[in-house]
C-alpha positions as CSV (number, residue, x, y, z in Angstrom):
1,M,0.0,-0.1,0.1
2,N,1.2,3.5,-0.9
3,P,2.0,5.2,2.3
4,N,1.0,8.5,0.8
5,L,-2.5,7.2,0.7
6,N,-3.2,8.5,4.4
7,K,-2.0,12.0,3.5
8,Q,-4.2,12.6,0.4
9,T,-5.8,15.9,1.1
10,V,-7.7,18.6,-0.9
11,T,-8.1,22.0,0.0
12,C,-11.5,23.8,0.4
13,P,-11.7,26.7,-2.1
14,K,-14.0,28.7,0.4
15,C,-12.3,27.9,3.8
16,S,-8.8,26.8,2.7
17,E,-9.3,23.9,5.2
18,Q,-7.4,20.6,4.3
19,I,-9.7,17.7,4.0
20,N,-8.3,13.8,4.1
21,V,-10.3,12.4,0.9
22,N,-9.2,8.8,2.1
23,A,-10.5,8.9,5.3
24,L,-13.8,11.0,4.3
25,L,-14.5,8.3,1.6
26,H,-13.7,5.4,3.9
27,T,-16.0,6.6,6.7
28,Q,-18.9,7.3,4.5
29,I,-18.7,3.9,2.8
30,E,-18.3,2.1,6.1
31,A,-21.3,3.9,7.7
32,E,-23.6,3.1,4.7
33,L,-22.6,-0.6,4.8
34,H,-23.0,-0.7,8.5
35,Q,-26.5,0.9,8.3
36,S,-27.6,-1.6,5.4
37,F,-26.4,-4.6,7.3
38,A,-28.0,-3.2,10.5
39,N,-31.3,-2.8,8.8
40,Q,-31.1,-6.3,7.3
41,L,-30.4,-7.9,10.8
42,A,-33.0,-5.8,12.5
43,Q,-35.6,-7.0,10.0
44,K,-34.7,-10.6,10.2
45,Q,-34.9,-10.3,14.0
46,T,-38.2,-8.8,14.0
47,Q,-39.5,-11.6,11.6
48,F,-37.9,-14.2,14.0
49,E,-39.5,-12.6,17.0
50,Q,-43.0,-12.3,15.5
51,Q,-42.8,-16.1,14.5
52,L,-41.9,-17.0,18.2
53,K,-44.8,-15.1,19.5
54,A,-47.2,-16.6,17.1
55,E,-46.0,-20.0,18.0
56,K,-46.2,-19.4,21.6
57,A,-49.8,-17.9,21.4
58,T,-50.9,-21.1,19.5
59,L,-49.2,-23.4,22.0
60,E,-50.8,-21.4,24.9
61,Q,-54.3,-21.9,23.4
62,H,-54.0,-25.5,22.7
63,L,-52.6,-26.0,26.2
64,K,-55.5,-24.1,27.9
65,A,-58.1,-26.1,25.9
66,S,-56.5,-29.4,26.5
67,L,-55.9,-28.6,30.3
68,A,-59.7,-27.5,30.8
69,A,-61.0,-30.8,29.3
70,D,-58.8,-33.0,31.2
71,S,-59.4,-31.2,34.6
72,E,-63.1,-31.5,33.9
73,A,-62.8,-35.2,33.3
74,Q,-60.4,-35.7,36.4
75,I,-63.0,-33.8,38.7
76,Q,-65.9,-36.2,37.3
77,A,-63.6,-39.3,37.8
78,M,-62.9,-38.3,41.3
79,R,-66.5,-37.6,42.2
80,N,-67.5,-41.0,40.9
81,E,-64.7,-42.4,43.1
82,L,-66.0,-40.6,46.0
83,N,-69.6,-41.8,45.3
84,E,-68.3,-45.5,45.6
85,Q,-66.2,-44.8,48.4
86,S,-69.4,-43.5,50.2
87,Q,-71.4,-46.5,48.9
88,K,-68.8,-48.9,50.6
89,L,-68.9,-46.9,53.8
90,R,-72.6,-47.3,53.8
91,D,-72.5,-51.3,53.2
92,F,-69.9,-51.5,56.0
93,N,-72.3,-49.6,58.5
94,K,-75.1,-51.8,57.5
95,A,-73.1,-54.9,58.1
96,K,-72.1,-53.7,61.5
97,A,-75.5,-52.8,62.2
98,D,-76.6,-56.4,61.4
99,V,-73.9,-57.7,63.8
100,E,-75.2,-55.6,66.7
101,R,-78.7,-56.5,65.9
102,L,-77.7,-60.3,66.1
103,Q,-76.0,-59.7,69.5
104,R,-79.0,-58.0,70.8
105,E,-81.0,-61.0,69.7
106,K,-78.6,-63.3,71.2
107,E,-79.1,-61.5,74.6
108,G,-82.9,-61.7,74.1
109,L,-82.9,-65.4,73.5
110,R,-80.6,-66.1,76.4
111,E,-83.3,-64.3,78.8
112,T,-86.4,-65.7,77.1
113,I,-85.2,-69.5,76.4
114,E,-83.9,-70.8,79.4
115,A,-84.7,-74.4,78.3
116,E,-82.2,-74.4,75.5
117,S,-78.8,-75.5,76.4
118,E,-76.2,-72.4,76.9
119,A,-73.7,-74.5,74.9
120,K,-75.9,-74.9,71.9
121,L,-76.7,-71.3,71.8
122,N,-73.5,-70.1,72.1
123,Q,-72.2,-72.6,69.5
124,R,-75.0,-71.4,67.1
125,L,-74.0,-67.6,67.7
126,R,-70.4,-68.4,66.9
127,A,-71.4,-70.3,63.8
128,D,-73.5,-67.2,62.7
129,R,-70.8,-64.7,63.5
130,Q,-68.1,-66.4,61.9
131,K,-70.4,-66.9,58.6
132,I,-71.3,-63.2,58.8
133,E,-67.6,-62.3,59.1
134,Q,-66.4,-64.5,56.3
135,T,-69.1,-63.0,53.9
136,L,-68.0,-59.5,54.9
137,K,-64.3,-60.4,54.5
138,A,-64.7,-62.1,51.1
139,S,-67.0,-59.2,49.8
140,F,-64.6,-56.5,51.2
141,A,-61.5,-58.4,49.9
142,A,-63.0,-58.6,46.2
143,E,-63.8,-54.9,46.2
144,S,-60.3,-54.0,47.7
145,A,-58.5,-56.1,45.1
146,D,-60.4,-54.4,42.2
147,Q,-59.8,-51.1,43.9
148,I,-56.2,-51.9,44.2
149,Q,-55.8,-53.0,40.6
150,S,-57.6,-49.8,39.4
151,M,-55.2,-47.6,41.4
152,R,-52.3,-49.6,40.1
153,N,-53.4,-48.9,36.5
154,E,-54.2,-45.3,37.2
155,L,-50.6,-45.0,38.9
156,N,-49.0,-46.5,35.6
157,E,-51.1,-44.1,33.5
158,Q,-49.7,-41.2,35.6
159,S,-46.1,-42.5,35.3
160,E,-46.5,-42.6,31.7
161,K,-47.8,-39.3,31.5
162,L,-45.0,-37.9,33.7
163,R,-42.6,-39.5,31.2
164,E,-44.2,-37.7,28.3
165,F,-44.2,-34.5,30.2
166,N,-40.5,-34.7,30.7
167,K,-40.0,-35.7,27.2
168,A,-42.2,-32.8,25.9
169,K,-40.3,-30.2,28.1
170,A,-36.8,-31.6,26.9
171,D,-38.2,-30.9,23.2
172,I,-39.4,-27.5,24.0
173,E,-36.0,-26.6,25.5
174,R,-34.3,-28.3,22.7
175,L,-36.4,-26.3,20.2
176,T,-35.6,-23.0,22.4
177,R,-32.0,-23.8,22.1
178,E,-32.1,-24.5,18.3
179,K,-33.7,-21.0,17.8
180,S,-31.3,-19.4,19.9
181,E,-28.4,-21.0,18.0
182,L,-30.1,-20.2,14.8
183,K,-30.4,-16.5,15.9
184,E,-26.6,-16.6,16.7
185,T,-25.6,-18.1,13.5
186,L,-27.7,-15.3,11.5
187,E,-26.0,-12.5,13.3
188,A,-22.5,-14.2,12.9
189,E,-23.1,-14.7,9.1
190,S,-24.3,-11.1,8.9
191,E,-21.4,-9.6,10.8
192,A,-19.0,-11.9,8.6
193,K,-20.8,-10.4,5.3
194,L,-20.3,-6.9,6.7
195,N,-16.7,-7.5,7.4
196,Q,-16.0,-9.1,4.0
197,R,-17.9,-6.2,2.2
198,L,-15.8,-3.6,4.2
199,R,-12.8,-5.1,3.3
200,E,-13.5,-5.4,-0.3
201,E,-14.8,-1.8,-0.4
202,K,-11.5,-0.8,1.3
203,Q,-9.5,-2.6,-1.1
204,K,-11.2,-0.9,-4.0
205,I,-10.9,2.7,-2.2
206,E,-7.1,2.0,-1.6
207,S,-6.5,0.6,-5.2
208,G,-8.3,3.7,-6.8
209,L,-6.5,6.2,-4.6
210,E,-3.0,4.5,-5.3
211,L,-3.7,4.8,-9.0
212,K,-4.7,8.4,-8.6
213,M,-1.8,9.3,-6.5
214,R,0.6,7.6,-9.2
215,D,-1.1,9.6,-11.8
216,K,-0.7,12.9,-9.7
217,E,2.8,12.1,-8.8
218,Y,3.6,11.4,-12.6
219,E,1.9,14.6,-13.5
220,I,3.8,16.6,-10.7
221,E,7.1,15.0,-12.1
222,K,6.3,16.0,-15.6
223,L,5.2,19.4,-14.4
224,K,8.5,19.8,-12.6
225,N,10.4,18.9,-15.6
226,Q,8.5,21.3,-17.7
227,I,8.7,24.2,-15.2
228,Q,12.6,23.4,-15.1
229,E,12.8,23.4,-18.8
230,A,10.9,26.7,-18.9
231,Q,12.9,28.3,-16.4
232,R,16.1,27.2,-18.3
233,V,14.7,28.6,-21.5
234,A,13.5,31.6,-20.0
235,E,17.1,32.2,-18.6
236,Q,18.4,31.9,-22.1
237,G,16.2,34.8,-23.2
238,S,15.4,33.3,-26.6
239,N,11.9,33.6,-27.9
240,Q,12.6,30.7,-30.1
241,A,13.6,28.4,-27.4
242,Q,10.8,29.4,-25.3
243,G,8.5,28.5,-28.1
244,E,10.3,25.2,-28.6
245,A,9.8,24.6,-24.7
246,Q,5.9,25.2,-25.2
247,E,6.0,22.7,-28.2
248,L,7.8,20.2,-26.2
249,A,5.4,20.7,-23.3
250,I,2.1,20.2,-25.5
251,E,3.7,17.0,-27.1
252,E,4.6,15.5,-23.7
253,W,1.3,16.2,-22.3
254,L,-0.6,14.7,-25.2
255,H,1.5,11.6,-25.0
256,A,0.8,11.2,-21.3
257,E,-2.7,12.1,-21.3
258,F,-3.7,9.9,-24.4
259,P,-1.4,7.1,-24.6
260,F,-3.5,5.4,-27.6
261,D,-3.1,8.4,-29.5
262,E,-0.1,8.9,-32.1
263,I,1.5,12.5,-31.9
264,E,3.2,13.2,-35.1
265,E,5.9,15.9,-34.9
266,I,6.5,18.3,-37.7
267,K,10.2,18.6,-37.8
268,K,11.9,21.9,-37.9
269,G,12.4,23.2,-41.7
270,Q,9.3,21.7,-42.9
271,R,6.2,23.6,-43.9
272,G,3.4,23.4,-41.4
273,A,2.6,23.8,-37.7
274,D,4.0,22.0,-34.8
275,C,2.3,18.7,-34.3
276,I,-0.6,16.4,-35.3
277,Q,-2.7,14.3,-33.0
278,I,-4.0,11.0,-34.6
279,I,-6.9,9.8,-32.4
280,H,-7.1,6.1,-31.5
281,T,-9.3,4.0,-29.2
282,R,-9.1,0.6,-27.8
283,S,-11.4,-0.7,-30.4
284,R,-10.8,1.7,-33.5
285,Q,-7.7,3.2,-35.1
286,N,-7.5,6.7,-36.9
287,C,-10.8,8.1,-35.8
288,G,-9.7,11.7,-36.6
289,R,-7.0,14.4,-36.2
290,I,-6.2,17.5,-34.6
291,Y,-3.5,20.1,-35.8
292,Y,-1.6,22.0,-33.0
293,E,0.2,25.4,-33.7
294,S,2.3,26.9,-30.7
295,K,2.9,30.6,-30.2
296,R,4.8,32.1,-27.5
297,T,5.3,35.9,-28.0
298,L,4.4,39.1,-26.4
299,E,1.9,40.1,-29.2
300,F,-0.7,38.2,-31.2
301,G,0.4,38.1,-35.1
302,K,-2.2,39.1,-37.5
303,D,-1.1,36.6,-40.3
304,W,-1.2,33.5,-37.8
305,I,-4.9,32.7,-38.4
306,E,-4.5,32.7,-42.3
307,K,-1.3,30.8,-42.2
308,F,-2.7,28.1,-39.8
309,K,-5.8,27.8,-42.0
310,A,-3.7,27.2,-45.1
311,D,-1.7,24.5,-43.2
312,L,-4.9,22.8,-42.3
313,Q,-6.1,22.8,-45.9
314,A,-2.9,21.4,-47.0
315,K,-3.2,18.6,-44.6
316,N,-6.7,18.0,-45.0
317,I,-7.4,18.2,-41.2
318,P,-10.9,19.8,-40.0
319,V,-9.8,20.7,-36.6
320,G,-7.0,23.3,-35.7
321,V,-5.8,24.6,-32.2
322,L,-3.6,27.6,-31.9
323,V,-1.9,27.8,-28.4
324,T,-0.6,31.1,-27.8
325,Q,0.6,33.4,-24.8
326,A,-0.9,36.4,-26.1
327,M,-4.4,36.4,-27.0
328,P,-6.0,38.6,-29.8
329,K,-7.4,42.0,-28.7
330,D,-11.0,41.0,-29.2
331,M,-10.6,37.8,-27.2
332,D,-9.8,37.6,-23.4
333,R,-10.3,33.8,-23.0
334,M,-10.5,30.5,-25.3
335,G,-12.7,30.9,-28.1
336,L,-13.2,30.0,-31.9
337,K,-12.2,32.6,-34.5
338,E,-12.4,32.1,-38.3
339,G,-12.6,28.3,-37.7
340,I,-9.5,28.1,-35.4
341,Y,-9.6,27.3,-31.8
342,I,-7.4,29.9,-30.0
343,C,-6.5,29.3,-26.4
344,T,-3.7,29.6,-23.8
345,F,-1.5,26.8,-22.6
346,E,-3.6,26.1,-19.5
347,E,-6.8,26.1,-21.5
348,F,-5.5,23.8,-24.0
349,K,-5.6,20.9,-21.7
350,G,-9.3,20.9,-21.3
351,L,-10.2,22.0,-24.9
352,S,-8.0,19.1,-26.3
353,A,-9.9,16.5,-24.3
354,V,-13.3,18.0,-25.3
355,L,-12.3,18.1,-29.0
356,R,-10.9,14.4,-28.9
357,Q,-14.0,13.1,-27.5
358,S,-16.2,15.2,-29.8
359,I,-14.1,13.7,-33.0
360,I,-14.7,10.1,-31.6
361,D,-18.4,10.6,-31.1
362,I,-18.7,11.8,-34.6
363,S,-16.6,9.2,-36.1
364,N,-18.8,6.4,-34.2
365,V,-22.0,8.0,-35.7
366,E,-20.4,7.9,-39.2
367,I,-19.4,4.4,-38.8
368,A,-22.8,3.4,-37.7
369,Q,-24.6,5.3,-40.4
370,E,-22.0,3.7,-42.9
371,F,-23.0,0.1,-41.9
372,K,-26.5,0.7,-40.7
373,G,-28.2,-1.2,-43.6
374,E,-25.8,-4.3,-43.5
375,K,-26.4,-4.4,-39.7
376,M,-29.9,-4.2,-39.9
377,A,-30.0,-7.0,-42.7
378,Q,-27.6,-9.4,-40.5
379,L,-29.9,-8.4,-37.2
380,Y,-33.1,-9.7,-39.3
381,D,-31.2,-12.8,-40.4
382,F,-30.3,-13.5,-36.8
383,L,-33.8,-13.0,-35.6
384,T,-35.3,-15.4,-38.2
385,S,-32.7,-18.0,-37.8
386,N,-33.0,-21.6,-36.2
387,E,-30.1,-20.5,-33.8
388,F,-32.2,-17.7,-32.4
389,K,-35.0,-20.0,-32.0
390,L,-33.0,-22.6,-30.1
391,N,-31.6,-20.0,-27.7
392,I,-34.9,-18.7,-26.8
393,Q,-36.2,-22.3,-26.4
394,A,-33.4,-23.0,-24.1
395,I,-33.9,-19.8,-22.1
396,V,-37.8,-20.7,-21.7
397,E,-37.0,-24.4,-20.8
398,S,-34.4,-23.2,-18.1
399,F,-37.1,-21.0,-16.5
400,I,-39.7,-23.8,-16.6
401,Q,-37.2,-25.9,-14.9
402,M,-36.4,-23.5,-12.3
403,E,-40.1,-23.0,-11.6
404,D,-40.7,-26.7,-11.1
405,D,-37.7,-26.9,-8.8
406,L,-39.2,-24.1,-6.7
407,N,-42.6,-25.6,-6.7
408,K,-41.2,-29.2,-5.5
409,E,-39.1,-27.4,-2.6
410,R,-42.3,-25.3,-1.7
411,R,-44.3,-28.6,-1.4
412,T,-41.4,-30.4,0.5
413,M,-41.1,-27.5,3.0
414,E,-44.9,-27.2,3.6
415,S,-45.2,-31.1,4.1
416,L,-42.3,-30.8,6.7
417,W,-43.9,-27.9,8.4
418,K,-47.3,-29.6,8.8
419,Q,-45.5,-32.6,10.2
420,R,-43.6,-30.7,12.7
421,E,-46.7,-28.7,13.7
422,K,-48.7,-31.9,14.5
423,Q,-45.7,-33.3,16.5
424,I,-45.6,-30.2,18.5
425,R,-49.4,-30.1,19.1
426,K,-49.3,-33.9,20.2
427,V,-46.5,-33.2,22.4
428,M,-48.2,-30.1,24.0
429,S,-51.8,-32.0,24.4
430,N,-50.1,-34.9,26.1
431,T,-48.1,-32.5,28.5
432,S,-51.3,-30.8,29.2
433,A,-53.1,-33.8,30.0
434,L,-50.3,-35.1,32.2
435,Y,-50.0,-32.0,34.1
436,G,-53.9,-31.8,34.6
437,S,-54.1,-35.1,35.8
438,I,-51.2,-34.7,38.4
439,R,-52.6,-31.4,39.4
440,G,-56.0,-32.7,39.8
441,I,-54.9,-35.6,42.2
442,A,-52.2,-33.7,44.4
443,G,-53.7,-30.0,44.2
444,N,-51.3,-27.4,45.4
445,A,-48.9,-29.9,46.5
446,I,-47.5,-29.8,42.9
447,Q,-45.6,-26.6,41.8
448,S,-47.4,-24.8,39.2
449,V,-46.2,-24.4,35.7
450,S,-47.3,-20.9,34.4
451,Q,-47.4,-22.0,30.8
452,L,-49.6,-24.8,31.5
453,E,-52.0,-23.1,33.9
454,S,-55.6,-22.4,33.1
455,N,-58.4,-20.6,34.9
456,V,-59.8,-23.7,36.1
457,P,-59.4,-23.9,40.0
458,V,-58.2,-27.1,41.8
459,I,-61.0,-28.6,43.9
460,E,-59.5,-28.9,47.5
461,S,-62.6,-30.9,48.8
462,T,-61.6,-33.9,46.7
463,K,-58.4,-34.3,48.5
464,P,-59.6,-35.7,51.8
465,A,-61.3,-38.7,50.2
466,L,-57.7,-39.7,48.8
467,V,-55.4,-38.7,51.6
468,S,-57.3,-38.7,54.9
469,P,-56.4,-41.7,57.0
470,S,-59.8,-42.1,58.2
471,N,-61.4,-42.8,54.9
472,K,-58.7,-45.4,53.9
473,P,-60.3,-49.0,53.8
474,N,-58.9,-51.4,56.2
475,L,-57.3,-53.9,53.7
476,T,-56.0,-57.1,55.3
477,G,-52.4,-57.9,54.4
478,V,-51.8,-54.8,52.2
479,K,-49.7,-51.8,53.2
480,Q,-52.3,-49.0,53.0
481,D,-49.5,-46.1,52.9
482,S,-48.2,-47.5,49.7
483,L,-51.4,-47.1,47.9
484,F,-51.3,-43.0,48.4
């Protein structure tokens, strides 16, 4: 990199302040790129957040609906179970009343029937009592076995729902983590693209400034040489030498400014002006010619224009430029007089560029008009040829294939989205059902999950029937605490 790049400055014509062009361009481009990528990143982040909010609202609605349905079913099941327990309690109390009634009958029989043997009466009572107790135990054991099996099945279902809940929770955490990673990846990619763009723009700016600096250094060096040559000629005090210095400066400037052009010098002693510029471009040769005459005297000669016009006619060159230090009395700046362009050395630089471009444009128009009919015929032949038809068909087929591929990709992605949506709904439905079941059984003993909560309150009155020791059945040979 050229070390002079950071020192490239221009002077403000109004305030004479030094302005660093390199820093100004670099700062402006960097700010524009930063703003562009920041806007793109903000737009993507807004879309991502809106998508998350929509998915969250949908999940919450499904959770609330599922939880409300499951809670109602659980409450009805618990009510049915409570009615069954009440019925069993009534049957037990009835059996107990029958035993007490039999005992009272026993006492009455003992008082009224003295003839019967006390041993036979006691034996009969013991047999009746054993029979009643065996009947009650058998009935209660069968009901207890059914209740134990039912509670075991319910416990297995709750365990399965708990496993599905944990799995759903893990899936939700995984999806959240994947979304977070996707967001970080997008931010990293945007930052990398921004840095790459900045590096490329910086290289372009540095390359352009380096070329400009080299051009300016080359021009400064040439100007220094020209100034030194002019000073040397001025010191000699020769008007002829001064004129030759200006001629040399004109030729050197034309060589440097238009490297494709040919600058033909008119040798000393030959008839004519000083030099002829034959204009060439990258694509065409000899687009036109410009004739230059250099004069460096204190007064403008009256016969210069007539003599220069005669030289133009002799060389058959339509454009002539007279570069002079002393302007005609009726002209104070560059202008056209009698078909000849008259200017100073400083004005000659801009005038030569304008004339050269005008000659190139006129030449292009002439060439275009010259071969217009032939090119139109060639264009018509090409448009009506089989080659043009095949090219158009190939382009259309490519567009059709691209459209088919795009439709296939769209259908595939829509299928994947539907499948993923059904999976998420299934997971959230099972999670809500499991949470509602556990919440309905255990009540406030289970810590609440705000995302799965609904407006349906937990009925506390159902808990005593499940956890109160007084309402537990007396099961023989079964550890009661293990069932609850």
